[in-house]
C-alpha positions in Angstrom: -16.2 -2.1 11.8 -13.1 -4.2 11.3 -9.8 -2.3 11.9 -6.6 -3.5 10.3 -3.1 -2.0 10.1 -1.9 -0.1 7.0 0.5 -3.0 6.4 -2.2 -5.6 6.4 -4.4 -3.4 4.2 -1.6 -3.1 1.7 -0.9 -6.8 1.7 -4.6 -7.7 1.2 -4.9 -5.2 -1.6 -1.8 -6.5 -3.4 -3.1 -10.1 -3.1 -6.5 -9.1 -4.5 -4.8 -7.3 -7.5 -2.7 -10.3 -8.2 -5.7 -12.7 -8.0 -7.7 -10.5 -10.4 -4.8 -10.3 -12.8 -4.3 -14.1 -12.6 -8.0 -14.8 -13.1 -8.4 -12.3 -16.0 -5.0 -13.4 -17.5 -4.0 -9.8 -18.2 -2.6 -6.7 -16.5 -5.3 -4.4 -15.1 -4.4 -0.9 -16.5 -6.8 0.8 -14.1 -5.0 -0.9 -11.2 -1.7 0.3 -12.5 -3.1 3.9 -12.8 -4.4 3.8 -9.3 -1.1 2.5 -7.9 0.7 5.3 -9.6 -1.8 7.9 -8.4 -1.5 6.6 -4.8 2.3 6.7 -5.0 2.3 10.2 -6.3 -0.1 11.4 -3.6 2.0 9.7 -0.9 5.2 11.3 -2.3 3.5 14.7 -2.5 2.2 14.4 1.1 5.7 13.4 2.3 7.2 16.4 0.5 4.7 18.7 2.1 5.5 17.3 5.6 9.3 17.7 5.0 9.1 21.3 3.9 8.3 23.8 6.6 5.6 26.3 5.8 6.9 29.6 4.5 6.7 32.5 6.9 5.1 35.7 5.7 7.4 38.6 5.4 7.2 40.8 8.5 7.5 44.6 8.0 10.2 46.3 10.1 
């Protein structure tokens, strides 16, 4: 299959959204929802990576 970078993927996706909005002459609410969902998932993943896992309490 064709492999493209994340940056190129994001640019193509943004262009397709803009084209659809232009063609339909309205904002696509489902696209707005998907963008928000992706942003929240990305932020959540970034927060999980930034926070080290909690260590279980070791008995003495």
